[in-house]
C-alpha positions, 0 to 999 in steps of 0.5 A: 519451489518453495517461497519465504516472504519476510516482513517487519510486521503484519500491521496495516499498510500497503505491503503488509495487505499485499502479502494478506491477499496474495499468500492464499493465492500463491499456494492455491497455484501450488507455489509453497509459500510461507511468512516469516514477520520479525515482530507481532503485537497482535496485528489484525491482518496477522490473524486474518492470514492465520484464518486462511490456514494456507501457509506456516507463519513464523514469528520471531519476537515482540522487541523492535524490528530494529534489533540487529540480533534479529539477523541471527534468528533468521539464519535458520528459516533461510537455508530452508527456502529456494527464495526469500522474497522480503519486503521493506527496511530493516528486513531488507538488511536482516536478511542479507546479513543472515544470507552472508553470515550463513553462506546460504545459496538461497536466492534473495528477492526484494520488493521496493515499495517506495520511490524513495527512502531517507537512506538514500540522501543520508551523507552515512548511509547512501553509499551502504545502502547501495551495496545492499540492494546488489545482494539481492538477485533482483529487486521487484519494482512496482512502478517504472518510475521506481526502477528508474530512480534506483537504476541510477541510484545505485548504478546497477543493470536495469535487469536486476530491477523488474517491473512488476505492478501491485495488484488487487483482488478486483472481484471483492470490490466488484461483489461488495455490497453498499450500506446505508450510510447511518451504518457506517456512523449513526450520525450520518443521513443519507442526503449527506455527501461522503469523501472518503481516504483509505491510508495511514495517518503518516506524514506522506498521506497529507490527511490535512489538506483533505480536512482543510478542503472540507471547510469551503465545502458545503455542509452536507459533505462529510470526511470519512478517515480510515487508517491509524499511525502517529498523525492521528492525533495531529489530524483530530487537533486540526478538526477541532481547530477548524471546527470540523469535529462533526463532519470528519470521522475517524473510523480507525483500521477497518476491514470492511473497505471494499463495503465503504468504498461502495457506500461513499460519493468520491474516494480521495488520496492526497499524498505527497508521494506514493509507491504503487498504492493499493488504496489507489487501485482499490479507489480506481476500482470502487465504482466512485470517481477517485481523486489523487494528488499529482505526485510521484506513485500517483500521476502515472497510474491516475492521469487520463482515468481519475482526477488529479490536483496539485500537491497540498493544494486545497483550493483545486481539490475543493473545485475538483470535488465540487465539480464532481458533486454538481455535474452528474455526467462528469461523475459518470464518466470519470467513474467508467474511466477509472473502472477501465484503469483498474482493469490493469491491475488485477492481482491475477497478472501480478501473482503470474508476473511474480512466479515467472520472475521466481522460475527466472531467479532459480535457473540463474 
């Protein structure tokens, strides 16, 4: 069995991190798995995957991933594999066209990582977008909620949308060693209480609510933001306007996230919506209490284990944080519940489910 994963790039993000973690494990189980990226601008995730020497990596160039001529660059690759497993738009479109134009019999599989996208609600794109899904042998939905949304949206059979939840290498987090707070940043003191959010600076991640909540928290409470993206400077400006510049640390992209998770006091994900966020699972597995916004993609995963607060509600977020930091029993019970919930999302379960689906698709 030969599998080719295709994605826009291996820049930082949940889908990208998933491939970095899983491709070596597929190959360890005897599933020949390679990677094709539409674009590379020396992204660290791609370099990390190269260092594992676990697969072949093909790069189509440095031009925009939205260039439709990429279709013709993809064609020579798809005929060499039994299944092409695609992630994200526009790779989803370009691989579909590559198969049509090449008359290939290669099976196509897509993973839907999000509960919604702009094309679904577009008068121009909604209908053709539905058709794209019909060209894939199956679309993996990382939550049941996504399955419900896309079966209704496409009117395709439910069997075309199997649910396989994302997984995390829990052993990496469990075995990570905490570092001194001053090691994270020289300005930090051991008595500081640290709140950590790991996410790209994109509209749906809503770091601004966490920053605003910091105004009403004790002075020794600091926020650490890990990630990069187009809205990072907006958040920097917000910290200046709120006189919080010295209490919010922007660490950029980091590859010691397991160590950071072990070193802070509370892990938070304030988002407007998610698919099934790897950061969410890592937060649950961190051994620290996890707080998330009560929104699609987070509610079902966190409810009954971590702590939920209404979307963009900074006042409630402040209350939830304060209770954790002042009530030791509540803190410890939340940690216990989060760790138990994280066990449902071990990466081994996800890989086994993917391999079983590959075998099923090849017999169709």
